C-alpha positions in Angstrom: -103.3 170.4 14.9 -100.4 170.8 17.3 -98.0 173.8 17.4 -94.4 173.1 16.1 -91.8 172.5 18.6 -89.5 175.6 19.1 -85.6 175.2 17.8 -83.4 174.7 20.6 -81.0 177.4 21.7 -77.4 176.1 21.0 -74.4 176.9 22.7 -70.7 176.4 22.8 -68.6 175.6 25.5 -65.6 173.5 27.2 -66.1 170.2 29.0 -64.2 170.6 32.1 -65.3 167.6 34.0 -67.5 164.3 33.6 -69.2 163.3 36.9 -71.0 160.4 35.8 -72.3 158.8 32.8 -75.1 161.4 32.5 -73.9 164.4 33.8 -71.4 166.9 33.0 -69.7 170.2 33.6 -69.2 172.7 31.0 -67.3 176.0 31.3 -66.7 179.1 28.9 -63.4 180.4 27.7 -61.6 182.3 30.3 -61.4 186.1 29.9 -59.1 187.6 32.7 -59.8 184.8 35.3 -61.6 181.5 36.1 -64.8 181.4 33.6 -68.4 180.6 34.8 -69.5 177.2 34.5 -72.6 174.9 34.7 -73.6 171.4 35.3 -75.8 169.8 32.4 -77.5 166.4 33.0 -78.4 164.7 29.7 -82.0 164.5 29.0 -84.1 161.7 29.0 -81.5 158.9 30.4 -80.4 157.8 33.5 -76.9 156.2 34.1 -75.6 153.7 36.5 -74.6 155.6 39.8 -71.0 155.5 40.9 -69.8 154.3 44.5 -69.8 156.8 47.2 -67.4 156.9 50.1 -68.4 157.3 53.7 -67.9 161.0 54.8 -68.9 163.2 57.6 -71.9 164.1 55.7 -72.4 160.5 54.3 -73.0 157.7 56.5 -73.6 154.8 54.1 -71.1 153.7 51.6 -72.2 152.2 48.4 -70.5 150.4 45.7 -70.6 151.1 41.7 -74.0 149.9 39.8 -72.5 147.8 37.0 -71.2 149.5 34.1 -71.4 152.9 36.1 -67.4 153.6 35.6 -67.6 152.4 31.9 -70.2 155.1 31.3 -68.2 157.8 33.1 -64.9 156.7 31.0 -66.7 156.7 28.0 -67.9 160.3 28.2 -64.3 161.4 29.9 -62.3 160.2 27.2 -64.4 161.5 24.3 -65.5 165.1 26.2 -62.8 166.4 28.8 -61.3 169.4 27.5 -63.2 169.4 24.1 -65.1 172.2 22.8 -68.7 170.8 22.5 -72.1 172.5 21.3 -75.0 171.7 23.7 -78.5 172.6 24.7 -79.3 173.5 28.4 -82.8 174.0 29.9 -83.2 174.5 33.8 -86.5 173.1 35.1 -88.4 175.3 37.9 -87.5 172.8 40.7 -83.6 172.7 40.0 -81.4 175.0 41.6 -78.2 174.6 39.6 -78.6 171.6 37.4 -79.8 172.1 33.7 -80.8 169.5 31.3 -80.0 169.1 27.6 -78.3 167.4 24.9 -74.6 167.4 23.9 -73.0 166.9 20.7 -68.8 166.0 20.6 -68.4 168.8 18.2 -69.6 172.2 16.7 -72.3 170.8 14.1 -75.5 169.3 15.8 -76.6 168.0 12.4 -73.3 166.0 11.9 -71.6 165.6 15.2 -72.0 162.7 17.4 -74.9 163.1 20.0 -73.5 161.6 23.3 -76.9 160.8 24.5 -77.6 158.3 21.5 -74.0 157.1 21.7 -74.4 156.1 25.4 -77.4 154.3 24.6 -76.2 152.6 21.6 -73.2 151.2 23.8 -75.7 149.9 26.6 -74.0 152.3 29.0 -77.4 154.1 29.8 -81.2 153.3 29.7 -83.9 155.7 28.9 -85.7 157.4 32.1 -88.4 155.6 33.9 -91.5 157.3 32.7 -90.0 158.7 29.3 -90.5 155.7 27.1 -94.1 157.0 26.2 -93.0 160.4 25.3 -93.0 161.2 21.6 -89.7 163.2 21.7 -87.8 160.2 23.3 -89.1 157.8 20.7 -85.7 157.5 19.1 -84.1 157.2 22.2 -86.1 154.2 23.2 -85.3 152.7 19.7 -81.8 152.9 20.2 -82.0 151.3 23.8 -84.2 148.4 22.4 -81.1 147.5 19.7 -78.7 147.7 22.4 -80.8 145.4 24.7 -81.1 142.8 21.8 -77.5 142.6 21.5 -76.8 142.1 24.9 -74.5 145.3 25.1 -73.5 146.9 28.4 -76.1 146.9 31.2 -77.9 144.4 28.9 -75.7 141.8 29.1 -74.8 139.2 31.6 -72.3 139.1 34.3 -72.7 142.2 35.4 -70.9 142.0 38.5 -67.4 141.8 36.5 -68.3 145.4 36.0 -68.2 146.7 39.4 -65.0 148.2 40.7 -63.6 147.0 44.1 -62.6 150.3 45.6 -59.8 150.9 48.2 -61.1 153.9 49.9 -58.0 154.5 52.1 -54.4 153.6 52.4 -53.4 152.1 55.9 -50.0 152.5 55.8 -48.9 155.5 53.5 -45.1 155.1 53.9 -45.4 151.5 53.1 -47.5 152.2 50.1 -45.1 154.7 48.9 -41.9 152.5 49.0 -44.2 149.7 47.4 -43.8 151.5 43.9 -40.1 152.3 44.5 -40.2 155.4 42.4 -41.8 153.9 39.4 -44.4 155.7 37.4 -48.1 154.9 38.4 -50.8 155.5 36.1 -53.8 157.9 37.5 -56.5 160.2 36.7 -57.1 163.4 38.4 -60.6 163.8 39.8 -60.6 166.9 41.7 -58.3 170.1 42.2 -58.4 171.4 45.9 -55.8 174.1 44.9 -53.0 174.5 42.3 -50.6 172.1 44.2 -53.0 169.6 45.9 -55.5 167.1 43.8 -57.5 164.2 44.4 -56.1 161.3 42.1 -57.4 157.8 41.4 -54.7 155.3 40.9 -55.0 152.7 38.3 -55.5 149.8 38.2 -56.5 149.4 41.5 -59.1 152.7 41.4 -57.3 153.7 44.8 -58.3 157.4 45.6 -55.6 159.4 47.1 -55.1 163.1 48.1 -51.6 164.3 46.5 -49.4 167.2 47.1 -47.1 168.2 44.3 -43.3 167.8 45.4 -41.3 171.0 45.4 -44.0 173.7 45.2 -46.7 175.2 47.1 -49.7 177.4 45.4 -51.8 179.8 47.3 -54.4 178.3 49.4 -58.1 178.1 48.4 -60.5 178.9 51.3 -63.9 177.5 51.1 -65.5 179.7 53.8 -63.2 182.7 53.4 -61.2 184.6 51.4 -58.7 182.9 49.6 -55.1 184.0 49.0 -54.3 185.9 46.2 -54.1 184.0 42.7 -55.5 181.0 44.5 -58.4 180.8 42.2 -56.3 181.3 39.0 -53.6 178.8 40.1 -56.4 175.9 40.5 -58.2 176.9 37.4 -54.4 176.8 35.6 -54.1 173.4 36.9 -57.9 172.2 36.0 -57.6 173.1 32.6 -54.5 171.4 32.0 -54.9 168.2 33.6 -58.4 167.7 35.3 -59.8 164.3 34.4 -56.7 163.7 32.0 -54.6 160.4 32.1 -51.3 161.0 34.0 -48.7 159.2 35.7 -47.3 159.8 39.1 -44.2 159.4 41.0 -44.8 159.0 44.7 -42.0 160.2 46.8 -43.1 161.1 50.3 -45.8 161.5 53.0 -46.7 164.6 54.9 -49.6 164.2 57.4 -51.0 161.1 55.6 -51.0 163.1 52.5 -48.9 161.3 49.6 -46.3 163.8 47.9 -45.2 163.3 44.5 -44.4 164.4 40.8 -47.2 164.4 38.3 -46.0 163.2 34.8 -47.6 164.3 31.5 -46.8 164.2 27.8 -46.6 168.0 27.9 -44.2 168.5 30.9 -44.2 168.6 34.5 -47.1 170.9 36.0 -45.2 172.0 38.8 -42.6 173.7 36.5 -45.3 175.3 34.5 -47.0 176.6 37.7 -43.8 178.0 38.9 -42.9 179.5 35.4 -46.5 181.7 35.6 -46.1 182.7 38.8 -48.6 180.6 40.4 -46.6 178.9 42.9 -43.4 178.9 45.0 -40.6 176.5 45.9 -40.9 174.4 48.9 -37.5 173.3 50.4 -38.8 170.5 52.5 -40.7 168.6 49.6 -38.2 169.5 47.0 -35.7 167.7 48.7 -37.6 164.4 48.5 -37.8 164.6 44.6 -36.0 161.9 42.6 -35.1 164.6 39.9 -35.9 167.9 38.5 -35.3 170.0 41.4 -33.0 172.2 39.5 -35.6 172.8 36.9 -38.1 174.0 39.5 -35.6 176.5 40.9 -34.8 177.9 37.4 -38.7 178.3 36.6 -39.3 180.2 40.0 -36.3 182.5 39.6 -37.3 183.3 36.1 -40.7 184.0 37.5 -39.1 186.4 40.0 -37.3 188.1 37.6 -40.3 188.8 35.3 -42.4 189.8 38.5 -45.2 187.5 37.5 -48.4 187.4 39.9 -47.4 186.3 43.5 -43.9 187.8 42.7 -45.4 191.3 41.5 -43.7 192.8 44.5 -40.5 190.9 44.6 -37.3 192.3 45.6 -34.4 189.9 45.9 -32.0 190.0 49.0 -29.4 188.1 47.2 -26.0 190.1 47.4 -24.5 191.4 44.0 -21.2 189.8 43.8 -18.6 191.2 41.1 -17.7 188.4 38.4 -14.1 188.7 39.0 -14.9 187.8 42.8 -17.6 185.3 42.1 -15.3 182.3 41.2 -11.8 181.7 41.9 -9.5 178.7 42.0 -7.6 178.3 45.6 -5.3 175.7 47.7 -6.6 174.6 51.2 -4.3 175.7 53.8 -6.6 174.8 57.0 -9.8 173.3 58.1 -11.5 175.4 60.8 -13.9 173.4 62.7 -16.4 171.4 60.2 -17.6 174.5 58.1 -14.8 176.9 57.3 -11.6 176.8 55.3 -8.6 179.2 55.0 -7.5 179.0 51.3 -4.7 180.4 49.3 -5.3 182.7 46.4 -3.1 182.4 43.4 -2.1 186.1 44.8 -0.7 184.3 47.8 -3.5 186.1 49.8 -4.9 184.1 52.4 -9.0 184.3 53.0 -11.2 182.4 55.3 -14.4 181.0 53.7 -17.3 179.2 55.0 -19.4 176.3 53.3 -22.7 177.8 52.3 -25.9 176.5 53.8 -24.6 174.0 56.2 -24.1 173.8 60.0 -21.4 172.0 61.8 -22.2 169.3 64.5 -23.7 171.2 67.5 -22.7 171.1 71.4 -25.8 169.3 73.1 -25.7 171.7 76.1 -29.1 171.1 78.3 -30.2 174.5 79.9 -30.3 174.4 84.0 -33.7 175.2 85.8 -33.3 178.9 84.9 -33.0 178.1 81.4 -29.5 179.4 81.1 -27.0 177.1 79.3 -24.8 174.9 81.8 -21.1 176.0 81.7 -18.6 173.9 79.9 -16.5 171.5 81.8 -12.7 172.4 82.5 -10.7 171.6 79.7 -13.5 171.3 77.0 -12.2 171.2 73.5 -14.9 171.7 71.1 -13.0 169.6 68.4 -12.9 166.6 70.6 -15.7 166.8 72.7 -18.4 167.8 70.4 -19.9 164.5 69.0 -18.9 164.0 65.3 -17.0 167.5 65.3 -13.6 165.6 65.1 -14.7 163.3 62.5 -16.0 166.2 60.0 -12.9 167.9 60.5 -10.9 164.8 59.9 -13.0 164.1 56.8 -12.2 167.8 55.1 -8.7 167.5 56.5 -8.0 164.6 54.9 -9.5 165.2 51.5 -8.6 168.9 50.9 -5.3 169.9 52.8 -2.9 171.0 50.3 -5.2 170.4 47.5 -6.4 172.8 44.8 -10.4 173.8 45.0 -12.8 175.5 42.7 -14.8 178.2 44.8 -18.1 179.8 44.2 -19.2 182.5 46.2 -22.9 182.3 46.8 -23.7 184.8 49.2 -22.0 187.2 51.9 -23.4 187.0 55.5 -23.2 190.6 57.0 -21.5 190.9 60.3 -24.0 190.6 63.0 -24.1 190.2 67.1 -20.1 190.7 67.2 -19.8 188.0 64.6 -17.8 189.0 61.8 -18.8 189.0 57.8 -18.8 185.6 56.4 -18.0 184.7 52.8 -20.3 181.8 52.2 -19.1 179.4 49.3 -19.7 176.3 47.3 -16.3 174.5 47.2 -15.5 172.0 44.4 -12.9 169.4 44.8 -12.8 168.1 41.4 -16.5 166.8 40.7 -17.3 166.5 44.3 -19.6 169.2 46.1 -17.6 169.2 49.4 -20.4 170.3 51.5 -22.8 167.8 49.9 -20.3 164.8 50.6 -20.1 166.2 54.4 -24.0 166.3 54.8 -24.2 163.0 53.1 -21.9 161.4 55.6 -23.9 162.9 58.5 -21.2 165.3 59.4 -23.4 168.5 58.7 -26.8 169.7 58.8 -28.5 171.9 56.2 -29.4 175.4 57.4 -33.5 176.2 56.6 -34.2 179.4 55.5 -37.3 181.5 54.7 -38.9 180.9 51.4 -38.2 184.6 50.5 -34.6 184.2 51.3 -32.4 183.9 48.5 -29.1 184.0 50.3 -28.6 180.2 50.3 -26.1 177.7 48.4 -26.4 177.5 44.7 -26.7 173.7 45.3 -29.2 173.9 48.1 -31.4 171.2 47.0 -28.5 168.7 46.6 -27.8 169.5 50.1 -31.5 168.6 51.3 -31.2 165.6 49.5 -28.0 164.4 51.0 -29.5 165.2 54.3 -32.4 163.2 53.8 -30.3 160.2 52.5 -28.2 160.4 55.7 -31.2 160.7 58.1 -32.8 157.6 56.4 -29.4 155.7 56.9 -29.2 156.9 60.5 -25.7 157.9 60.2 -23.4 160.7 61.5 -25.2 163.5 63.5 -28.7 161.3 62.8 -27.2 158.4 64.6 -29.1 157.1 67.9 -26.4 155.1 69.1 -22.4 154.6 68.9 -21.5 158.2 69.2 -17.9 158.8 69.1 -16.0 160.0 72.1 -12.5 161.1 72.2 -10.9 161.2 75.5 -8.2 163.6 74.9 -5.2 164.4 77.3 -3.2 167.6 77.0 0.4 167.8 78.3 0.8 171.7 77.3 1.6 173.5 80.1 1.7 170.4 82.5 5.0 169.0 82.8 3.9 166.5 85.3 1.8 164.8 82.8 4.3 165.5 80.1 6.8 163.7 82.4 4.4 160.5 82.5 4.2 160.3 78.5 7.9 161.1 77.7 9.5 157.8 78.1 7.1 156.0 76.2 6.9 158.7 73.4 10.6 158.7 73.5 11.1 154.9 73.3 8.5 154.9 70.2 10.8 156.4 67.7 9.0 157.4 64.8 5.6 158.5 65.9 2.6 159.2 63.9 0.9 162.8 64.7 -1.0 165.7 63.3 0.1 169.0 63.4 -2.9 170.9 65.0 -1.3 174.6 65.4 1.8 176.2 64.3 2.7 179.0 66.9 6.2 179.8 65.1 8.8 178.3 62.6 9.9 175.6 64.9 7.2 175.4 67.7 3.8 173.6 67.0 0.9 171.6 68.9 0.6 168.0 67.9 -2.2 165.4 68.2 -0.9 161.9 68.6 -3.6 159.7 67.9 -1.9 156.3 68.8 -2.1 157.8 72.6 -4.8 160.0 72.4 -2.8 163.0 73.6 -1.8 166.8 72.7 1.6 168.0 73.1 3.6 171.0 72.6 6.4 170.0 70.0 9.8 172.1 69.6 12.0 171.2 66.6 15.6 169.8 67.5 18.7 170.9 66.0 17.9 174.6 64.9 17.5 178.1 66.1 14.5 179.5 64.3 13.4 183.0 64.5 10.1 184.0 66.6 6.9 185.6 64.7 5.0 188.5 66.0 3.0 187.1 69.2 0.9 188.5 72.0 3.0 190.2 74.6 2.8 188.4 78.0 0.4 189.6 80.5 -1.3 191.7 77.5 -0.5 195.0 76.3 -0.6 194.3 72.4 1.9 192.1 70.3 5.4 191.6 70.3 7.3 192.4 67.2 8.6 189.6 65.0 12.0 188.9 64.9 14.0 189.2 61.3 12.4 186.1 59.1 10.1 184.9 62.2 6.9 185.6 60.2 8.5 183.9 56.9 9.4 181.0 59.0 6.1 180.7 60.6 4.4 180.8 57.3 7.0 178.2 55.7 6.2 175.7 58.6 2.4 176.5 58.2 2.3 175.7 54.6 4.5 172.6 55.0 2.7 170.8 57.8 -0.3 172.6 59.4 -3.0 169.6 59.7 -0.8 167.3 57.7 0.1 163.8 58.9 3.6 163.8 60.0 5.9 161.7 61.6 8.1 162.8 64.9 10.8 161.2 67.0 10.6 162.7 70.5 14.5 162.8 72.2 14.5 165.6 74.9 12.0 167.4 77.2 12.2 170.6 78.6 11.2 172.1 82.1 8.0 173.3 80.8 6.9 170.2 79.5 7.4 170.5 75.8 8.8 167.9 73.9 12.0 168.6 71.6 12.6 166.3 68.7 12.7 165.8 64.8 9.5 166.2 62.6 9.2 164.6 59.1 6.6 165.4 56.5 6.7 163.2 53.4 10.1 162.0 54.5 11.3 165.7 54.4 12.9 166.8 57.9 11.5 170.1 58.5 14.7 171.0 60.6 16.6 170.6 57.8 14.1 172.4 55.4 14.1 175.6 57.5 17.8 175.8 57.4 18.2 175.1 53.8 15.8 177.9 53.2 17.6 180.2 55.3 14.7 180.6 58.1 16.9 178.9 60.8 20.5 178.4 61.6 22.2 175.0 63.5 21.7 174.7 67.0 24.8 173.5 69.1 22.9 170.6 70.3 22.5 169.1 66.7 26.6 168.5 66.5 26.0 165.3 68.3 23.2 164.0 66.5 22.8 161.9 63.3 21.8 164.9 61.2 24.7 167.1 62.1 26.2 166.6 58.8 23.1 167.0 56.6 22.1 170.5 58.6 25.8 171.7 58.4 26.0 171.3 54.9 22.2 172.9 54.3 23.4 176.1 56.5 26.5 176.5 54.4 24.6 176.6 51.0 22.1 178.8 52.6 25.0 181.1 53.4 26.5 181.1 50.0 23.0 181.7 48.3 22.6 184.6 50.7 19.0 183.9 51.4 16.8 184.4 54.5 18.9 184.8 58.1 22.1 185.0 55.8 21.2 187.8 53.5 23.8 190.2 55.1 26.1 187.7 56.1 30.0 187.8 55.5 31.5 184.7 54.9 34.6 183.6 57.2 36.4 180.9 55.3 38.7 179.4 58.0 35.6 179.0 60.4 33.6 177.2 57.9 36.7 175.0 57.0 36.8 174.0 60.7 33.1 173.3 61.3 33.2 171.1 58.1 35.9 168.9 59.1 34.4 168.5 62.6 34.1 164.8 63.1 30.7 162.9 63.2 29.8 161.3 66.3 30.5 157.5 66.4 28.0 154.5 67.2 27.0 155.2 70.8 26.5 152.3 73.1 23.7 152.7 75.8 22.2 149.7 76.8 18.7 149.5 78.1 17.7 146.4 80.3 14.6 144.7 78.6 12.5 141.6 78.5 11.3 140.2 75.3 7.9 139.6 75.5 6.7 138.6 71.9 8.3 137.7 68.6 6.3 137.6 65.5 6.3 135.4 62.3 8.2 138.0 60.5 10.9 138.7 63.1 9.6 141.8 64.5 9.6 141.6 68.4 8.1 143.4 71.3 10.0 144.2 74.4 9.5 145.9 77.9 12.0 148.1 79.8 12.8 146.3 83.1 13.0 149.7 84.7 9.1 150.0 84.3 8.6 146.8 85.6 7.1 148.0 88.9 4.8 150.2 87.2 3.6 147.6 85.1 2.9 145.3 88.0 0.8 147.9 89.9 -1.0 148.5 86.9 -1.7 145.0 86.3 -2.7 144.5 90.1 -4.9 147.5 89.8 -6.9 146.2 87.0 -7.0 142.9 88.3 -8.4 144.0 91.5 -11.0 145.9 90.2 -12.5 143.2 87.9 -12.2 140.8 91.0 -14.5 143.4 92.9 -16.6 144.8 90.0 -16.8 141.9 87.6 -18.4 143.5 84.1 -21.5 142.5 82.8 -20.7 140.1 79.5 -21.8 141.6 76.6 -22.3 145.0 77.9 -19.3 146.8 76.0 -19.4 147.5 72.3 -16.2 147.2 70.7 -15.2 149.7 68.1 -12.0 149.5 65.8 -9.2 151.9 67.6 -10.6 152.0 71.2 -8.2 150.9 74.3 -10.1 148.4 76.4 -9.7 145.7 78.8 -9.5 142.2 77.3 -9.5 138.7 79.0 -6.8 136.7 77.8 -7.7 133.1 76.7 -4.7 131.4 78.0 -5.0 132.7 82.0 -8.4 134.4 81.9 -6.7 137.5 83.3 -7.7 140.9 82.4 -5.0 143.2 80.3 -5.1 146.3 78.6 -5.8 145.8 74.7 -6.3 147.8 71.7 -9.0 146.7 69.2 -7.6 146.3 65.5 -10.3 145.1 63.6 -13.8 143.7 64.1 -14.5 140.7 61.8 -17.4 139.6 59.6 -18.4 137.2 62.2 -18.3 140.1 65.1 -15.2 139.0 66.8 -12.5 141.3 67.8 -8.9 141.2 66.6 -6.8 142.7 69.6 -3.4 143.6 70.2 -2.3 143.5 74.1 -0.4 146.9 74.4 1.8 145.9 77.1 3.1 142.7 76.2 2.8 142.9 72.2 0.7 139.6 71.4 -2.3 139.4 69.6 -5.5 137.3 69.4 -9.2 137.2 68.4 -11.6 137.0 70.7 -15.5 137.4 71.4 -17.1 140.6 72.6 -18.0 139.2 75.6 -14.5 138.8 77.0 -13.8 142.8 76.4 -14.9 145.6 79.0 -14.0 149.4 79.5 -10.9 149.8 81.3 -11.1 151.1 85.2 -10.7 155.0 85.3 -7.2 156.1 85.1 -5.8 153.1 83.8 -6.2 153.8 80.0 -4.1 156.9 80.6 -0.6 155.0 80.8 1.2 154.5 77.8 1.7 151.1 76.6 4.7 149.0 78.1 5.5 147.1 75.1 7.6 148.5 72.3 7.7 147.3 68.8 11.6 146.6 67.5 13.5 145.0 64.6 17.2 143.6 64.5 19.5 146.2 63.0 21.5 145.0 60.1 19.2 141.7 60.1 17.2 140.6 57.1 14.9 137.4 58.0 14.6 134.8 54.9 11.7 135.4 52.6 11.1 131.6 52.3 8.2 130.6 54.7 10.3 127.2 56.0 13.6 129.0 56.3 11.9 132.1 57.9 9.9 129.9 60.4 13.4 128.2 61.4 15.0 131.5 61.8 12.0 132.7 64.1 12.6 129.5 66.1 16.0 130.2 66.6 15.5 133.7 67.8 12.8 132.8 70.3 15.2 130.3 71.8 17.9 132.9 72.2 15.5 135.9 73.2 11.9 135.1 74.2 11.3 135.9 77.8 14.9 136.4 78.7 16.4 139.5 80.1 18.4 141.2 77.6 20.4 144.3 76.8 18.8 146.4 74.0 20.7 149.2 72.4 19.3 151.9 70.0 21.0 151.8 66.6 18.5 153.3 64.1 15.3 155.3 65.1 12.2 154.8 63.1 8.9 152.8 63.3 10.0 150.5 64.3 13.3 151.1 65.5 16.2 148.8 64.7 18.1 147.7 67.5 20.8 145.0 68.7 20.2 142.6 71.5 22.9 141.3 73.8 22.7 138.2 76.2 24.3 139.6 79.3 25.4 136.0 80.5 27.3 135.5 77.2 28.2 138.9 76.2 26.7 137.6 72.8 25.0 139.8 70.1 21.9 137.7 69.2 21.6 139.2 65.8 25.2 138.6 65.0 24.6 134.7 66.0 21.9 134.3 63.9 23.9 135.6 60.7 26.9 133.1 61.9 24.6 130.2 62.1 23.1 130.9 58.6 19.7 131.3 59.6 19.4 135.0 58.4 20.9 137.5 56.2 23.2 140.4 57.0 21.2 143.9 55.8 23.4 146.8 54.8 22.3 150.2 56.1 23.9 153.6 54.8 24.4 154.7 58.5 28.3 155.4 58.7 28.2 155.1 62.5 27.7 151.3 62.1 30.2 150.6 59.8 32.1 148.9 62.4 29.1 146.8 63.5 28.2 145.9 60.2 32.0 144.8 59.3 31.5 142.2 62.2 28.2 140.8 60.7 29.8 140.8 57.4 32.5 138.4 58.8 29.7 136.4 60.2 27.9 135.8 57.2 31.0 134.8 55.3 31.7 132.2 57.8 28.0 130.8 57.4 28.7 130.8 53.8 32.0 128.9 53.7 30.6 126.6 56.2 27.6 126.0 54.1 25.2 126.5 57.1 21.6 126.4 56.6 20.4 129.1 54.0 24.0 128.8 52.5 23.9 124.8 52.2 23.4 125.1 48.5 26.0 127.8 48.0 25.8 131.3 47.6 22.2 132.2 47.5 23.1 136.2 47.1 23.6 135.6 43.4 19.9 135.2 42.6 19.3 138.5 44.4 21.2 140.4 41.5 19.2 143.2 39.3 19.4 140.9 36.3 17.3 138.3 38.1 14.4 140.8 38.8 15.5 141.7 42.4 14.4 145.2 43.7 12.2 145.7 40.5 
């Protein structure tokens, strides 16, 4: 009689992992750290073997045996993460592995026996040599039933149940791009540390190593001491996700490891690791995240504040900023380089602030053999000579000057190495983060910090994301070609150079400019983009007090004249870094240009006088603004403002000055040749006195290209550049400005010395010979004063044809009537002394246009008489009667 078999010892544990269809890892409940675990092999059965990859320790690569994957998955889905009851017994010849049975539940008499379930599904077989053992009789019976039913390994077409595994990814970047940010189903197979896992991507069974985007956990070291909390972080991730079904968003690649975010119904594991103090944010990978960066930062911040785990000894280095100073609204007064602004607070106090966490374009200065930085060339101007600095400044200038912005102070950088303290902020213009917009254009880079440095922008992750997009687009600072260059000439303090530009700037009438610097109420520095020149500009027609300024030869500051500082501030607020129009009339001995300046159609000379910050200069008496300036000065005197605060009025003198006559029309002819007439009746003319200079310039260009013929196609045209162009009609080279690059890569150009335009292939363009690009254009744009060309295409064509017949390529006399852009002039034929504009009116080809210039009243009366003659004679436009009736307001005119 045999002895009764001993009752097995039942144990309870949690299934951590399923290694195969017959082997699992069971752990205990954690108590103060990762719990102990044991490997259990199911007694009496063997499962098909899973595929094995070739490694350094394994030379042979094997495939799945049929149904190996299905057996593993059967157990995984039923057991992983569940509490089970099991028996375990270690044979004498086993080092770590124990054998036993597992039940999916807590009662072995009622719960599912996993060994029997596997056999019933035909996923495993009874171990060879065990079929005759009495204790395994029930297992053999279950196997026989499965065999008879053709289940699993007992069925046919076994090869269809063998996975085709792609062990490696040949091109990781291409692999990431293939999914385009879409979630991919996966199973987490192994946890290396809290932020690095091994995944199996479905349905192609592609194994990959994945680093979690945005975080880093302490490293687990296999052959040494791991970093503090490394094992705990790994267990935290294992307990949540090991062998769980998840979705993965692949976002980037780092050293052939893929970087991405793991999605699980219970939330983002990276956020959970951060909240528990098991991880810290990593700037480089947080930038590649599709979304959720702010959530990770908030989770890390809460762990820091609670001083959890890795943050136990954390001390913040972020500055404490009072709530009243943290946020404010201000008006932008000036852009300093590409990362700083001068703003005016509601209290009228001006403050310099810096855009947080960004760096403007930098000078690429190569060190010499001794490692020292080579000296800057003479006349070096960082704004124009550092690539992309000007573009960055212009982006901010056009977007912000004069606008209200919301400012949030992020941190204050203390003074260091002779650099003053910096207030670093996030600036919002409406809903636009200015720093982010600047970085996204490639006009700035993002400052990198140590992980423990909290002094950074409150929108730092957005900045990193914007920089990544700019890098991928290869724009701005990140571009490898088409780097902008600005060849700027500076006439300040160089009277000889100023003399070269003066005739052209004077003849150009209203010229567009940017005010770069304001020295006093009436003295400033202008940049004229059309000529790429910097000039010192003085306001005409006024005396303006000077502000405080450095004394000549050093020795401190000179005191401001009364109301000098007020005038300086007024002009700064009106026009600093604004787009303005100027008319240059004179030049002094020092090379300073004198003229009139308009900002939004407001004459600055008149505005200063109106506000009592300047008085009328005697030179204004002969100008067209004499009456307006005089009236403004009288009003300021009456109001006792500014300079006139203590003024005592003398009635007789004021009455005498009020009745002073305004100058009549001045006739001062220039000899010109009309070189081009457009379809709208606008024309271009050359000053005959400059004819020899123009011929000399053309000879120089033609000789240079004859000696050194340019290589066709070597020149890359860009809008706004001045270059040489080969004119289609005579195949000669002339100076031209590129106005547009068409969709078919052709260049629309304007010949600056002749006024004509054409569209040419880039192969007909080349850089100008050195020195020839400095000369101002020889063709100036004009319109006929008092003349209005017809709106009807046919009538206008006939008028332009007649105008061309009278004026094109002829030597004529030109008189300036109304300054502007373009200037309005009269043309006289010296052979007949005939006014060409008046003749066109008299012939009924054009209309007379009224102006409000009192000086021109006599001339306009003659034009009106000429038009009356055309009406009575029913000439051309008047052939059907008086056409001006249809221009009445009730017919919709001028609405």
